[in-house]
VOZAKE-929295 format. One line per 5 residues: number of its first residue (from 1); for each residue x, y, z of N, C-alpha, C, O. Coordinates in steps of 0.1 Angstrom, whole numbers. Last residue first. Layout:
REM residues N
NUM> X,Y,Z,X,Y,Z,X,Y,Z,X,Y,Z ~ ...
***
This chain:
REM residues 401
401> -132,590,252,-132,602,259,-144,604,268,-145,614,275 ~ -141,566,242,-128,566,247,-126,579,256,-118,579,265 ~ -166,562,229,-165,563,244,-151,562,250,-150,556,261 ~ -167,564,203,-163,551,208,-162,551,223,-157,541,229 ~ -173,591,200,-183,581,195,-180,567,201,-189,560,204
396> -150,603,211,-163,604,218,-173,594,213,-180,588,221 ~ -131,596,192,-130,592,206,-142,593,214,-145,585,222 ~ -141,608,168,-141,593,169,-139,589,184,-146,579,188 ~ -138,635,176,-151,630,172,-151,615,173,-161,609,179 ~ -110,636,182,-120,640,192,-134,634,189,-141,629,197
391> -98,628,158,-96,620,170,-107,623,181,-112,614,187 ~ -107,650,142,-111,636,139,-109,627,151,-118,619,154 ~ -94,672,155,-109,671,154,-114,657,151,-124,653,157 ~ -67,664,150,-72,665,164,-87,664,164,-93,657,172 ~ -67,667,122,-64,654,128,-69,654,143,-75,644,147
386> -72,694,118,-81,684,112,-79,670,119,-89,663,122 ~ -50,705,131,-64,708,136,-73,697,131,-82,693,138 ~ -31,697,113,-30,692,127,-44,694,133,-48,685,140 ~ -39,712,90,-39,697,90,-39,691,104,-46,682,107 ~ -35,738,99,-48,734,96,-49,718,96,-59,712,101
381> -7,738,100,-14,740,112,-29,735,111,-34,729,120 ~ 4,712,76,1,726,80,-6,727,94,-10,716,99 ~ 32,690,72,18,693,75,16,708,78,26,715,81 ~ 59,686,69,51,691,57,37,694,60,30,700,51 ~ 68,673,92,71,687,90,63,694,78,62,706,78
376> 47,652,109,54,654,96,56,669,94,46,676,95 ~ 42,628,136,41,641,130,50,642,117,60,635,116 ~ 26,598,139,39,604,137,37,618,130,31,618,119 ~ 7,576,160,8,587,151,22,593,150,30,592,160 ~ -7,546,166,6,553,166,6,564,156,4,561,144
371> -32,537,187,-30,543,174,-16,550,175,-14,559,183 ~ -28,507,207,-28,521,205,-29,525,190,-27,516,182 ~ -29,485,235,-31,488,221,-33,503,219,-38,510,228 ~ -23,476,261,-17,488,256,-18,490,241,-10,497,235 ~ -31,451,270,-39,463,275,-33,476,270,-37,487,276
366> -12,434,258,-27,433,255,-35,445,259,-45,448,253 ~ 17,452,246,10,444,256,-5,444,253,-10,454,247 ~ 24,450,210,24,457,223,16,448,233,10,439,229 ~ 23,430,192,33,440,190,35,449,203,46,454,206 ~ 3,411,193,14,409,202,25,420,201,36,419,207
361> -17,439,202,-10,427,207,-9,417,195,-18,415,187 ~ -13,467,179,-21,458,188,-12,446,192,-1,444,187 ~ -17,497,165,-7,488,169,-12,480,181,-16,485,191 ~ -35,510,137,-35,505,151,-23,496,153,-18,489,144 ~ -27,540,118,-29,526,119,-28,521,134,-22,528,142
356> -43,566,102,-34,563,114,-37,548,118,-48,545,121 ~ -55,589,82,-49,576,81,-39,574,92,-28,580,92 ~ -85,605,80,-73,605,87,-67,591,87,-74,582,92 ~ -112,606,71,-101,610,63,-88,613,70,-80,622,66 ~ -131,593,86,-130,608,88,-118,614,80,-114,625,82
351> -124,567,80,-137,572,75,-138,588,76,-144,594,68 ~ -101,566,95,-100,565,81,-113,570,74,-112,577,64 ~ -113,567,121,-104,578,117,-103,578,101,-103,589,95 ~ -125,542,121,-134,554,121,-126,566,117,-131,575,110 ~ -103,526,120,-112,525,109,-121,538,109,-124,543,98
346> -91,532,145,-84,534,133,-93,535,121,-92,543,112 ~ -111,524,163,-107,538,162,-100,541,149,-103,551,143 ~ -111,496,158,-123,504,155,-120,519,154,-125,526,145 ~ -85,490,167,-89,488,153,-101,496,149,-102,501,138 ~ -87,497,194,-78,504,186,-81,502,171,-80,512,164
341> -106,478,202,-110,492,203,-100,501,194,-104,510,187 ~ -92,454,200,-104,456,191,-108,471,191,-113,476,181 ~ -72,457,219,-69,457,205,-81,460,196,-80,467,186 ~ -77,480,246,-80,468,239,-77,469,225,-79,479,218 ~ -61,508,250,-63,496,258,-65,484,249,-55,478,245
336> -53,532,239,-68,530,241,-71,517,249,-82,516,254 ~ -30,557,233,-32,544,239,-47,543,243,-52,552,250 ~ -15,570,208,-27,573,215,-32,560,220,-38,552,213 ~ 20,579,206,9,568,207,-3,574,213,-3,581,223 ~ 38,598,186,29,600,197,18,589,197,9,589,189
331> 69,607,175,60,595,176,51,597,188,56,597,200 ~ 82,631,181,71,631,172,63,618,170,52,618,165 ~ 88,625,217,93,627,203,80,629,194,69,627,199 ~ 82,613,240,90,626,241,94,631,227,101,641,226 ~ 57,594,255,63,599,243,70,612,246,66,621,254
326> 44,577,273,56,583,277,64,590,266,76,592,267 ~ 9,581,267,20,573,272,32,582,276,30,592,282 ~ -13,596,261,-2,596,251,11,589,256,21,590,250 ~ -46,594,264,-34,589,270,-23,588,260,-24,580,250 ~ -67,623,260,-61,610,254,-49,607,262,-41,615,267
321> -79,647,267,-79,636,276,-74,623,271,-75,613,278 ~ -76,670,253,-88,663,251,-90,651,261,-101,647,264 ~ -50,677,261,-61,685,266,-75,678,264,-84,680,272 ~ -36,659,245,-36,657,260,-48,665,266,-54,661,275 ~ -41,670,220,-45,656,223,-46,654,238,-55,648,243
316> -28,695,222,-42,694,219,-48,680,223,-59,679,228 ~ -2,687,228,-9,695,238,-24,694,235,-32,692,244 ~ 6,673,205,6,666,218,-3,674,228,-11,668,236 ~ 4,693,185,-5,681,185,-6,674,198,-17,671,203 ~ 23,712,193,9,716,191,0,704,192,-10,704,198
311> 47,696,193,42,702,205,27,706,204,20,704,214 ~ 47,690,165,47,679,175,41,685,188,33,679,195 ~ 51,715,153,38,707,151,36,696,161,25,694,166 ~ 77,720,162,66,729,165,52,722,163,43,724,172 ~ 91,699,152,90,700,166,78,710,170,72,707,180
306> 89,705,124,85,692,130,82,693,144,72,688,149 ~ 102,729,122,87,728,120,82,715,125,71,715,131 ~ 128,723,127,121,732,136,106,731,135,99,731,145 ~ 133,706,105,134,701,118,127,710,128,119,705,137 ~ 130,726,85,122,714,85,122,707,99,111,703,103
301> 148,746,88,134,749,91,126,736,92,115,736,98 ~ 173,741,78,170,737,92,155,739,96,151,734,106 ~ 186,735,51,172,739,54,168,735,68,159,726,69 ~ 211,725,50,209,739,44,195,744,47,192,756,45 ~ 212,700,63,222,710,66,218,724,62,220,734,69
296> 191,687,50,191,688,65,201,699,69,198,707,79 ~ 199,688,23,187,696,28,187,697,43,183,708,48 ~ 221,672,23,223,686,20,211,694,25,213,705,31 ~ 209,647,29,219,653,38,220,668,36,221,675,45 ~ 194,645,5,187,646,18,196,652,29,192,660,37
291> 213,642,-14,205,654,-14,198,656,-1,196,668,3 ~ 221,616,-7,231,628,-7,223,641,-6,226,650,2 ~ 198,602,-13,203,603,1,213,614,3,212,622,13 ~ 197,606,-41,187,611,-33,191,612,-18,188,622,-12 ~ 220,591,-47,220,605,-50,209,612,-42,211,623,-38
286> 213,565,-39,225,572,-33,224,587,-36,227,594,-26 ~ 191,561,-57,189,561,-42,201,568,-35,199,576,-26 ~ 202,562,-82,191,572,-78,190,573,-63,187,583,-58 ~ 219,540,-83,224,554,-83,214,564,-78,218,573,-71 ~ 209,514,-60,209,520,-73,213,535,-72,212,541,-62
281> 231,500,-36,219,509,-39,220,514,-53,231,517,-58 ~ 244,467,-44,245,481,-38,233,489,-43,226,485,-52 ~ 234,434,-34,236,444,-44,236,458,-38,228,461,-29 ~ 251,417,-8,238,423,-13,242,433,-24,252,441,-22 ~ 273,407,5,266,398,-5,253,404,-10,245,396,-16
276> 284,426,22,293,420,12,285,413,1,289,412,-10 ~ 263,433,39,269,443,31,277,437,19,276,441,8 ~ 257,409,51,246,416,45,251,427,36,245,431,26 ~ 281,402,62,277,395,50,265,402,43,264,401,31 ~ 307,422,74,292,421,74,287,414,61,289,420,50
271> 335,424,72,329,413,79,314,411,78,309,400,79 ~ 344,446,58,351,434,56,344,422,62,347,410,58 ~ 328,466,68,326,463,54,334,450,50,332,445,39 ~ 336,467,95,322,464,91,322,459,77,315,449,74 ~ 363,474,96,359,461,102,346,457,96,344,446,91
266> 361,500,86,370,490,79,366,476,84,365,467,75 ~ 344,511,105,340,510,92,348,500,84,343,492,77 ~ 360,510,129,347,504,128,343,501,114,338,491,111 ~ 383,525,121,384,511,124,371,504,123,370,493,118 ~ 371,551,120,376,544,107,378,529,109,375,521,100
261> 343,552,142,357,553,139,360,547,125,352,540,120 ~ 311,561,130,320,559,141,334,561,137,337,570,129 ~ 279,551,117,290,561,118,298,559,131,293,554,141 ~ 261,532,94,267,533,107,277,545,106,282,548,95 ~ 229,527,77,242,532,78,248,531,92,240,531,102
256> 204,518,52,209,518,65,223,524,65,230,525,55 ~ 176,528,31,190,523,33,193,524,48,187,531,56 ~ 158,554,14,159,540,19,174,537,21,183,542,14 ~ 143,584,21,147,575,9,147,561,14,137,556,19 ~ 140,603,42,130,602,31,133,593,19,126,593,9
251> 153,609,65,160,612,52,151,610,40,154,615,29 ~ 135,599,84,136,613,83,143,617,70,140,628,64 ~ 136,569,70,127,577,78,129,592,76,124,597,66 ~ 156,557,56,142,554,52,132,562,60,120,560,58 ~ 182,557,62,178,567,53,163,566,50,158,575,42
246> 192,550,96,186,546,83,183,559,75,182,570,80 ~ 219,541,119,207,548,115,202,543,101,207,534,95 ~ 241,537,146,235,531,135,222,540,131,216,545,140 ~ 271,542,160,258,549,159,252,544,145,257,547,135 ~ 292,526,182,285,524,169,272,532,170,263,530,178
241> 304,537,205,312,532,195,305,530,181,312,531,171 ~ 302,562,225,293,555,217,300,550,205,302,557,195 ~ 326,573,235,316,568,245,305,559,238,299,550,244 ~ 341,583,215,347,572,223,337,566,233,340,556,240 ~ 326,604,206,325,591,198,332,580,206,329,568,203
236> 307,621,231,319,619,223,319,605,217,312,596,222 ~ 275,636,232,284,626,236,296,625,226,295,627,214 ~ 252,653,234,266,658,234,276,648,238,285,651,246 ~ 227,643,231,233,641,244,247,647,245,254,646,256 ~ 224,649,204,214,653,214,219,653,228,217,662,236
231> 244,635,191,245,649,192,235,654,203,239,664,210 ~ 233,609,195,247,612,200,249,627,201,254,632,211 ~ 209,612,181,209,611,196,223,613,202,224,618,213 ~ 210,636,153,207,624,160,210,624,175,213,634,181 ~ 210,658,138,222,649,137,220,637,145,228,628,144
226> 192,679,135,188,666,132,199,656,131,197,646,124 ~ 205,702,144,202,701,129,197,687,125,198,684,114 ~ 216,685,171,218,698,164,215,695,149,222,687,143 ~ 190,662,182,203,667,181,204,680,172,194,685,167 ~ 163,645,165,170,649,177,184,655,173,188,654,162
221> 156,642,137,146,646,147,153,652,159,150,663,164 ~ 174,632,120,165,642,114,155,647,125,147,656,121 ~ 174,603,140,180,611,129,170,620,123,159,616,120 ~ 157,587,155,163,599,161,169,608,151,170,620,153 ~ 150,563,145,139,573,146,144,586,153,136,594,156
216> 175,549,144,167,550,132,156,561,133,153,569,123 ~ 197,545,160,191,558,160,181,560,148,180,571,143 ~ 209,522,180,201,522,168,193,535,168,183,536,175 ~ 241,521,194,227,527,194,221,527,181,227,531,171 ~ 263,504,214,257,504,200,243,510,201,235,504,208
211> 292,503,232,278,508,232,274,510,217,281,516,209 ~ 314,480,249,310,487,237,295,492,238,287,485,244 ~ 326,483,283,317,477,273,315,486,261,316,498,262 ~ 339,490,306,347,485,295,339,478,284,344,470,277 ~ 325,501,326,326,486,326,334,481,314,334,469,312
206> 325,528,321,329,524,334,332,509,334,340,504,342 ~ 314,529,295,328,533,297,333,527,311,344,523,311 ~ 287,521,301,296,513,292,311,516,294,319,507,294 ~ 279,541,317,281,528,323,289,519,314,297,511,319 ~ 279,562,299,288,563,311,290,549,317,301,546,321
201> 260,553,281,273,555,276,283,555,288,294,550,288 ~ 237,554,298,241,541,292,256,542,288,264,533,290 ~ 236,582,302,239,573,313,243,559,309,252,552,315 ~ 231,590,276,242,596,283,246,587,295,258,585,297 ~ 208,577,268,220,573,262,232,579,270,243,572,270
196> 181,568,277,190,576,284,204,573,280,212,568,288 ~ 160,568,248,169,560,256,178,570,264,182,580,258 ~ 128,583,246,142,584,242,151,576,253,149,577,265 ~ 96,573,233,105,577,243,119,576,239,123,569,230 ~ 78,562,215,83,575,212,92,581,223,94,593,224
191> 66,537,215,62,546,226,68,561,223,63,570,230 ~ 76,523,193,62,521,197,57,532,207,45,535,207 ~ 103,530,189,93,533,178,78,531,183,70,536,176 ~ 124,548,208,117,536,208,104,538,199,96,547,202 ~ 155,561,199,141,565,201,133,552,199,134,545,188
186> 176,542,200,177,556,205,164,561,209,161,566,220 ~ 179,508,213,173,518,204,176,532,209,178,534,221 ~ 210,494,223,197,500,226,192,508,214,200,513,206 ~ 235,473,237,228,478,225,214,483,229,207,477,237 ~ 267,466,248,254,471,252,247,477,240,253,486,233
181> 288,439,249,282,449,240,269,453,246,260,445,248 ~ 319,427,259,305,430,263,300,441,254,307,452,253 ~ 342,400,252,337,414,249,323,415,255,316,405,257 ~ 349,378,268,359,384,259,355,398,256,363,407,257 ~ 341,373,302,337,375,289,348,382,281,355,391,286
176> 358,349,322,356,363,319,351,364,305,357,358,296 ~ 341,318,330,352,326,326,349,340,322,337,343,319 ~ 326,340,353,338,332,350,334,320,341,324,313,344 ~ 314,373,360,312,360,353,326,353,351,336,360,348 ~ 316,397,371,319,386,380,318,372,373,321,362,379
171> 307,414,351,321,415,355,325,403,364,337,399,365 ~ 280,408,350,289,403,339,304,404,343,312,395,339 ~ 271,420,372,271,406,372,280,401,361,287,390,363 ~ 274,447,363,281,442,375,282,427,375,292,421,378 ~ 256,446,342,270,448,339,279,444,351,290,439,349
166> 232,444,356,236,433,346,251,434,343,257,424,342 ~ 232,468,371,231,455,378,236,444,368,244,435,372 ~ 231,486,350,243,486,359,244,472,366,254,466,368 ~ 205,482,341,217,479,332,230,478,340,238,469,338 ~ 191,491,362,191,477,359,202,473,350,208,462,351
161> 198,518,360,201,511,373,201,496,370,209,488,375 ~ 188,526,335,202,525,337,206,517,350,216,511,350 ~ 163,516,317,166,517,332,180,515,334,185,504,335 ~ 149,511,293,154,525,296,157,527,311,155,538,316 ~ 134,482,305,134,492,295,139,506,300,133,511,310
156> 158,460,321,145,467,320,145,479,312,156,486,311 ~ 180,440,300,177,449,311,164,456,310,159,458,298 ~ 191,408,292,181,419,289,180,427,302,179,422,313 ~ 217,390,277,211,395,289,202,407,285,206,414,277 ~ 232,363,260,224,374,260,219,377,274,215,368,282
151> 263,351,245,253,350,255,245,364,255,250,374,251 ~ 268,348,209,270,355,222,259,351,232,248,348,228 ~ 267,341,183,268,330,193,270,336,207,274,328,216 ~ 242,359,164,255,358,170,255,346,179,245,340,182 ~ 216,359,157,225,353,148,240,352,153,248,344,148
146> 205,372,179,202,358,178,212,351,168,216,340,170 ~ 212,399,172,218,392,184,216,377,183,225,370,187 ~ 196,402,150,210,403,149,217,397,160,227,390,158 ~ 170,400,161,175,390,151,190,391,149,196,380,148 ~ 171,423,178,168,410,183,173,399,174,180,389,178
141> 174,443,158,184,441,169,183,427,174,193,420,176 ~ 150,440,145,162,438,138,174,437,147,184,429,144 ~ 130,446,165,132,433,160,145,430,152,150,419,153 ~ 143,470,190,137,467,177,140,452,173,150,446,176 ~ 139,466,226,147,469,213,140,464,201,131,454,202
136> 129,464,251,120,468,240,127,472,227,122,479,219 ~ 150,457,269,139,447,266,129,451,255,122,443,250 ~ 183,463,257,170,468,263,159,459,259,158,454,248 ~ 209,439,262,199,446,253,187,451,261,182,444,270 ~ 241,429,259,231,434,269,222,443,262,226,453,256
131> 259,401,250,252,412,245,242,416,256,234,407,261 ~ 291,387,255,278,390,261,272,402,254,279,412,253 ~ 313,360,243,309,374,245,295,375,251,288,365,253 ~ 317,334,237,325,339,247,322,354,250,329,360,259 ~ 309,338,203,310,329,214,320,334,224,331,339,220
126> 304,373,196,303,359,192,304,350,205,302,355,216 ~ 301,406,181,302,396,192,299,382,188,293,380,177 ~ 303,417,156,309,424,168,310,415,180,319,417,188 ~ 288,401,140,303,402,138,310,409,149,322,406,152 ~ 262,404,146,268,391,148,283,390,145,290,381,149
121> 258,432,140,258,427,154,265,414,155,272,411,164 ~ 258,435,111,269,439,119,270,433,133,280,429,138 ~ 234,423,100,247,420,95,259,424,104,269,416,103 ~ 213,433,114,214,418,113,227,414,107,232,403,109 ~ 217,461,112,217,454,125,220,439,124,227,433,131
116> 216,464,83,227,469,92,228,461,105,239,456,108 ~ 193,453,75,205,446,71,217,451,79,227,444,81 ~ 176,472,86,175,458,91,188,451,87,193,443,96 ~ 182,494,70,185,494,85,185,480,90,193,477,99 ~ 198,484,39,186,488,48,190,488,62,201,484,66
111> 223,483,27,211,483,19,198,487,27,189,492,20 ~ 245,507,43,240,494,40,228,494,32,222,505,30 ~ 274,528,44,260,526,41,257,511,38,265,504,33 ~ 294,542,69,293,531,59,278,529,57,270,528,66 ~ 317,568,79,304,562,78,304,551,67,312,551,58
106> 342,582,101,338,575,89,324,570,90,318,569,101 ~ 345,600,122,357,597,114,352,591,101,358,594,90 ~ 317,623,125,324,610,128,336,609,119,337,615,108 ~ 297,642,121,309,645,128,316,633,134,320,632,145 ~ 276,637,104,275,631,117,287,634,127,287,631,138
101> 286,651,82,273,655,88,272,650,103,268,657,112 ~ 308,636,76,310,650,80,297,655,87,298,662,97 ~ 295,612,70,305,612,81,307,627,85,308,629,97 ~ 281,619,47,274,615,59,283,616,71,279,621,82 ~ 302,623,29,293,634,32,285,631,45,284,640,54
96> 312,598,27,321,609,31,312,621,36,315,627,46 ~ 290,584,17,296,580,30,305,591,35,305,594,47 ~ 285,597,-8,275,597,2,281,594,16,278,601,26 ~ 309,591,-22,306,605,-19,295,606,-7,296,615,1 ~ 306,564,-25,317,569,-17,314,584,-13,317,587,-1
91> 283,563,-41,283,556,-28,294,562,-19,292,564,-7 ~ 292,578,-64,281,583,-56,280,576,-42,277,583,-32 ~ 311,561,-75,315,573,-69,304,580,-60,307,586,-50 ~ 301,527,-66,301,539,-75,307,551,-67,307,551,-55 ~ 306,495,-62,308,507,-55,310,518,-65,320,519,-72
86> 303,471,-75,291,478,-73,293,491,-65,283,497,-61 ~ 321,451,-81,321,462,-90,309,471,-88,305,479,-97 ~ 328,441,-52,332,436,-65,332,448,-75,343,453,-78 ~ 318,451,-29,332,447,-29,337,443,-43,349,441,-45 ~ 289,457,-35,299,467,-33,314,462,-34,321,470,-40
81> 276,438,-63,277,441,-49,289,450,-47,297,452,-56 ~ 263,453,-94,270,443,-86,269,446,-71,263,456,-67 ~ 249,472,-108,254,461,-115,261,451,-107,265,440,-112 ~ 234,495,-101,248,495,-99,255,484,-106,267,485,-109 ~ 208,508,-123,213,500,-112,228,500,-112,235,506,-121
76> 203,528,-142,192,524,-133,197,516,-121,191,517,-110 ~ 228,554,-147,220,543,-151,210,539,-140,209,546,-130 ~ 242,577,-144,248,565,-138,240,553,-142,244,542,-139 ~ 229,600,-155,244,599,-156,250,585,-152,260,581,-157 ~ 202,595,-152,207,599,-165,222,597,-166,227,593,-177
71> 200,588,-125,197,578,-135,202,582,-149,207,573,-157 ~ 208,613,-115,217,601,-113,213,590,-123,222,583,-127 ~ 186,629,-121,199,632,-127,208,620,-126,216,617,-135 ~ 166,617,-104,165,617,-119,178,619,-126,181,612,-136 ~ 177,623,-79,175,609,-83,174,608,-98,179,599,-104
66> 177,651,-78,190,643,-77,188,629,-82,197,624,-89 ~ 149,656,-80,158,660,-91,171,653,-91,177,649,-101 ~ 141,645,-56,136,639,-68,145,643,-80,148,635,-89 ~ 154,662,-38,157,647,-38,153,641,-51,160,633,-56 ~ 143,686,-44,158,685,-45,161,670,-46,170,666,-53
61> 115,684,-38,120,685,-52,135,683,-54,139,678,-64 ~ 105,658,-16,112,671,-17,117,672,-32,123,663,-37 ~ 93,635,-8,87,642,-20,93,655,-22,87,664,-29 ~ 107,627,14,105,617,3,99,623,-10,100,618,-20 ~ 107,647,33,117,648,23,115,638,12,121,639,1
56> 91,652,56,85,653,43,95,653,31,92,657,20 ~ 102,645,79,105,659,74,99,661,61,101,672,55 ~ 93,619,85,92,629,95,93,643,89,86,652,93 ~ 81,594,74,87,605,66,86,618,74,79,628,70 ~ 68,573,84,81,576,90,88,588,83,99,592,87
51> 32,578,86,44,576,78,57,579,87,56,588,96 ~ 8,582,97,15,570,101,27,568,93,32,556,93 ~ -9,602,88,-4,604,102,4,592,106,8,590,118 ~ -21,619,61,-12,609,65,-6,611,79,1,621,81 ~ -55,623,53,-43,629,60,-34,618,65,-38,610,73
46> -66,610,21,-66,610,36,-54,618,41,-44,619,34 ~ -86,600,-4,-77,611,-1,-78,612,15,-88,616,20 ~ -88,566,-14,-94,577,-7,-83,587,-3,-73,583,2 ~ -77,544,-26,-86,552,-34,-92,564,-27,-100,571,-33 ~ -59,535,-7,-71,527,-11,-81,535,-18,-93,533,-16
41> -50,568,-4,-48,554,2,-61,546,-1,-72,550,3 ~ -34,595,-13,-45,587,-17,-42,573,-13,-32,566,-18 ~ -25,620,12,-21,609,3,-34,602,-2,-44,603,5 ~ -12,648,24,-25,643,20,-22,633,9,-17,636,-2 ~ 16,647,28,7,651,39,-7,646,36,-14,640,45
36> 27,617,10,26,632,12,17,635,23,10,626,28 ~ 41,595,-9,38,597,5,39,612,8,49,618,8 ~ 25,596,-43,36,598,-33,31,597,-18,19,599,-15 ~ 2,570,-55,10,583,-56,20,584,-45,22,574,-38 ~ -17,554,-37,-17,557,-52,-11,570,-54,-18,581,-54
31> -9,530,-13,-8,544,-17,-8,545,-32,-1,538,-39 ~ -29,506,2,-21,509,-9,-21,524,-12,-32,530,-13 ~ -27,485,31,-32,496,25,-23,500,13,-11,499,14 ~ -29,451,40,-21,461,34,-29,472,28,-38,469,19 ~ -33,437,69,-41,440,57,-35,452,51,-37,463,56
26> -18,411,87,-16,425,81,-25,426,69,-24,418,60 ~ -35,392,112,-29,394,99,-28,408,95,-37,416,98 ~ -49,389,134,-36,393,136,-28,394,123,-16,397,123 ~ -74,376,139,-74,390,135,-60,397,137,-59,408,141 ~ -75,350,142,-72,358,154,-71,373,152,-69,381,160
21> -80,342,116,-90,340,127,-88,348,139,-97,353,145 ~ -55,350,105,-67,357,101,-78,355,111,-85,364,114 ~ -38,332,117,-36,346,119,-49,354,116,-53,363,123 ~ -48,309,106,-49,311,121,-47,325,124,-54,331,133 ~ -41,312,80,-55,312,83,-57,314,98,-67,320,103
16> -13,309,82,-19,322,78,-34,323,82,-38,333,87 ~ -11,283,90,-7,293,100,-12,307,95,-16,315,104 ~ -22,270,68,-28,268,81,-24,279,91,-32,284,98 ~ -6,277,46,-20,282,47,-26,280,61,-33,289,65 ~ 18,265,56,18,279,52,3,284,53,1,295,59
11> 16,238,61,16,247,73,15,262,69,10,270,77 ~ 18,225,37,5,227,42,5,237,54,-5,244,56 ~ 41,218,24,39,233,26,25,236,32,21,247,32 ~ 43,191,21,53,198,30,51,213,32,57,219,40 ~ 18,168,24,21,181,18,31,189,27,28,193,38
6> 26,134,21,24,146,30,27,158,23,37,159,16 ~ 9,110,3,20,119,3,17,131,11,7,138,10 ~ -2,80,18,-6,93,13,7,102,14,14,102,23 ~ 15,49,10,9,59,20,7,73,13,13,76,3 ~ 5,22,-8,13,35,-9,7,45,1,-5,48,-1
1> 9,-12,0,0,0,0,9,12,0,19,13,7
***
């Protein structure tokens, strides 16, 4: 008798259908046109409140012109990975320009922020080492740490006292750890709070540990002219060995990068397989990123405007009685509690022409579901008023207020 052939891919549909039953599947909204303050989403013109495009640069004329010119002069693609034949003059120019902007010895660009963390972290630490990680760090950090063979320890969110406890225990470990790496987000993307990097860096120095900060949501937002969290806390480069960031948020394009010492960059591009084995950015991407750095330096009004609108929005929402959690940045969660309520609020907002997505369990705790909003420097004062009015109307209808 021939036994039935087992379907080796049956789990794909089963697991997806389970997500659908639990209402945990992602239902993708589609933009018809650019990411702009008012965007067309699923055929409806709505106010964009959930984009990472903090400064509105993804649709900035200087970035678009630079991308178009690069296609004309350099073609549509690079043709290879960086270490073979894929490093163009535009890539080198971008890294030199970024390092000057970040006031670092050197910078290195990666294909994405996720590729940066998942490619570099496993090379910085390995067997015989320890990674000490904030409990709310981004998934790309978690995956990068898992790819290493290092031991792992977690400290309570943004709690330097608990970090000190972990580092004290690490010093007593036998055999002695070869290296210790402390890694944290700079701005935490779900709550909008800022890591106490000054105290983390001081503890790292006191215990001889490397400090790695993922500043994806801090660039273009914190620090002098949007230079990020290291600038925000006025820290020297010997206190924060790795400053990681992305071009896909405030810079308005796509890609990841690190800034620090020349030794760090030399090490990273020789060891990171995500860098070594991935095709390099198309010329248009590198050129647009270059233009974004120029805009940040030459047009400081975008960062100033972002913070002005952020303060206006937070005050209006708090005055209405919404719970905004511990946010300190343009990421402003509107915490409503139950996942089902957050989804209803998001849908009602969309009907009121405001696009803001729910963040629900398991991405956050079961009683901490929220609408995550992000301010955008390209919004007008009237736009902010429209958003607040929509939240007020929907919040009252759903008995949140």
